[in-house]
C-alpha positions as CSV (number, residue, x, y, z in Angstrom):
1,N,78.5,9.1,-205.7
2,L,78.8,5.2,-205.9
3,Q,81.8,3.0,-206.4
4,F,80.9,-0.5,-207.5
5,V,83.2,-3.3,-206.3
6,A,82.5,-6.8,-207.4
7,A,83.7,-10.3,-207.1
8,A,85.5,-11.7,-210.2
9,G,84.0,-15.1,-209.7
10,N,84.9,-18.7,-208.5
11,C,85.3,-20.8,-211.6
12,A,89.2,-20.6,-212.1
13,N,88.4,-19.8,-215.6
14,T,87.3,-23.2,-216.2
15,P,86.9,-24.0,-220.0
16,N,83.4,-25.3,-220.7
17,P,82.6,-27.7,-217.9
18,E,79.8,-30.2,-218.2
19,E,76.3,-28.9,-218.1
20,G,75.0,-28.8,-214.3
21,H,78.4,-27.7,-213.1
22,P,78.0,-24.5,-211.1
23,C,80.5,-23.0,-213.7
24,Y,78.6,-24.2,-216.8
25,Y,77.9,-21.3,-219.3
26,N,77.6,-21.4,-223.0
27,F,80.8,-19.8,-223.4
28,A,84.2,-20.1,-221.5
29,L,84.0,-17.8,-218.5
30,S,86.7,-15.8,-217.2
31,A,87.0,-12.5,-215.2
32,D,87.0,-10.6,-218.4
33,N,83.5,-11.7,-219.3
34,H,82.3,-12.0,-215.8
35,F,79.8,-9.2,-214.9
36,P,79.4,-6.8,-213.2
37,S,83.1,-7.2,-212.2
38,S,84.4,-6.5,-215.7
39,F,82.8,-3.3,-216.3
40,K,85.4,-0.5,-216.5
41,W,83.6,1.5,-213.7
42,T,83.6,-1.4,-211.4
43,I,86.7,-2.5,-209.2
44,G,86.9,-6.3,-210.0
45,V,88.3,-8.4,-207.3
46,A,90.0,-11.7,-207.3
47,A,90.8,-13.8,-204.4
48,S,94.3,-14.3,-202.9
49,S,95.2,-17.2,-200.4
50,A,97.4,-16.8,-197.3
51,G,99.7,-19.6,-198.3
52,Q,103.1,-17.8,-199.4
53,V,105.6,-18.6,-201.9
54,E,108.9,-16.4,-201.9
55,G,107.3,-14.4,-199.3
56,K,104.2,-13.4,-201.5
57,D,100.5,-14.3,-201.1
58,I,99.5,-16.8,-203.8
59,T,96.2,-16.8,-205.9
60,A,93.2,-18.8,-204.6
61,G,92.8,-21.6,-206.9
62,F,89.2,-21.3,-207.5
63,S,89.6,-17.5,-208.5
64,N,88.8,-16.2,-211.9
65,Y,91.5,-14.1,-213.4
66,G,91.9,-11.8,-216.3
67,Y,92.8,-8.3,-217.4
68,S,89.7,-6.8,-216.0
69,V,90.7,-7.7,-212.4
70,D,91.9,-4.6,-210.6
71,V,93.1,-6.0,-207.3
72,S,93.0,-9.2,-205.2
73,A,92.1,-9.7,-201.6
74,P,92.0,-12.4,-199.1
75,G,89.4,-15.1,-200.2
76,T,90.0,-18.2,-198.3
77,N,89.0,-19.5,-194.9
78,I,87.2,-16.1,-194.0
79,Y,85.2,-16.2,-190.8
80,S,81.6,-15.0,-191.6
81,C,78.0,-15.3,-190.7
82,W,76.3,-18.3,-191.8
83,K,72.5,-19.2,-192.7
84,E,72.2,-21.8,-190.0
85,S,70.9,-19.5,-187.3
86,E,71.0,-16.0,-186.2
87,S,74.2,-16.6,-184.3
88,S,75.9,-19.1,-186.8
89,Y,79.3,-18.4,-188.1
90,R,81.8,-20.4,-190.3
91,K,84.7,-20.2,-192.5
92,A,84.1,-19.8,-196.1
93,S,86.0,-19.1,-199.3
94,G,85.3,-17.1,-202.5
95,T,85.7,-13.9,-204.3
96,S,82.5,-12.7,-202.7
97,L,84.3,-12.8,-199.4
98,S,87.2,-10.8,-201.0
99,S,85.2,-7.8,-202.6
100,P,84.1,-6.5,-199.0
101,F,87.8,-6.0,-198.0
102,V,88.2,-3.7,-201.0
103,A,84.9,-2.0,-200.5
104,G,85.9,-1.4,-197.0
105,L,89.3,-0.1,-197.9
106,F,87.8,2.2,-200.5
107,A,85.2,3.6,-198.1
108,L,87.9,4.1,-195.4
109,L,90.0,6.3,-197.8
110,W,87.1,8.2,-199.2
111,S,86.0,9.0,-195.6
112,R,89.6,10.5,-194.9
113,N,89.7,12.4,-198.3
114,P,85.9,13.1,-199.3
115,S,87.3,15.5,-202.0
116,W,89.2,12.9,-203.9
117,S,87.7,11.3,-207.1
118,K,86.9,7.7,-207.2
119,Q,89.7,7.3,-209.8
120,E,92.1,8.7,-207.4
121,I,91.2,6.4,-204.6
122,K,91.1,3.3,-207.1
123,Q,94.6,4.3,-208.1
124,I,95.8,4.5,-204.5
125,I,94.5,1.0,-203.8
126,R,96.1,-0.5,-207.0
127,N,99.4,1.2,-206.5
128,T,99.8,0.1,-202.9
129,A,98.9,-3.5,-203.5
130,E,101.4,-6.2,-202.6
131,P,102.8,-8.2,-205.5
132,M,101.7,-11.8,-205.6
133,Y,103.4,-15.0,-206.5
134,L,101.6,-16.0,-209.8
135,N,101.8,-19.2,-212.2
136,S,102.4,-18.3,-215.8
137,K,98.7,-18.4,-217.0
138,R,97.8,-15.7,-214.2
139,T,100.7,-13.4,-214.6
140,D,99.4,-9.8,-215.1
141,R,95.7,-11.2,-214.7
142,M,95.1,-10.8,-211.0
143,G,95.3,-7.1,-211.0
144,S,97.9,-5.1,-209.3
145,G,98.3,-7.6,-206.4
146,R,96.8,-8.1,-202.9
147,I,95.5,-4.9,-201.3
148,N,97.4,-3.5,-198.4
149,A,95.3,-1.3,-196.2
150,F,98.5,0.1,-194.3
151,K,100.1,1.4,-197.3
152,A,97.0,2.7,-198.9
153,L,96.2,4.8,-195.9
154,F,99.8,6.0,-195.5
155,A,99.9,6.9,-199.0
156,A,96.4,8.7,-198.8
157,E,97.8,10.6,-195.8
158,Y,101.2,11.7,-197.2
159,L,101.7,10.9,-200.9
160,K,98.5,11.6,-202.8
161,P,99.3,10.7,-206.3
162,P,98.5,11.9,-209.8
163,V,96.1,9.5,-211.3
164,G,98.1,6.8,-213.2
165,E,101.4,7.3,-211.3
166,K,102.9,4.6,-209.1
167,I,103.6,6.0,-205.7
168,C,104.7,3.2,-203.5
169,S,107.9,1.5,-204.7
170,G,109.7,1.6,-201.4
171,D,109.4,-0.3,-198.1
172,L,106.2,0.7,-196.1
173,D,106.2,-2.0,-193.5
174,G,106.1,0.2,-190.5
175,D,109.8,0.7,-189.9
176,F,110.0,4.3,-191.4
């Protein structure tokens, strides 16, 4: 049993940049034709940024977006190991830094509920995501929002949902 989690890409759906640009392809790239993140059996992950508008996370400007994105996760200024030496670290940004958050949350939920299907766990992650502030071209194209591990674990413990049903519409910020 494997669950694939993949980064949606870092080209901000750039329409046909010049040849030689890191986002150059023979076609307009978006999260909907970015592979493997757009495969239906994969959890496609876009990047969110910590800056907030109206109390909501915002989209990382570089993140691809599209209808195949399932969720978003932090993807800017993530402290990570780096290639300079065995003990080198730095802050980096990208959807490749977002997808491990989702993979980790998926693994955590599955470890607590090993009999659940991948679809049930994916649904909990999607249904407990936080809404994001989105501009008009990204509305409904950044997945169900930024993942929220606390809400997902709470829901997994107490509110196992039928697949496809929204489970967390109330306030689950810890003061219950």
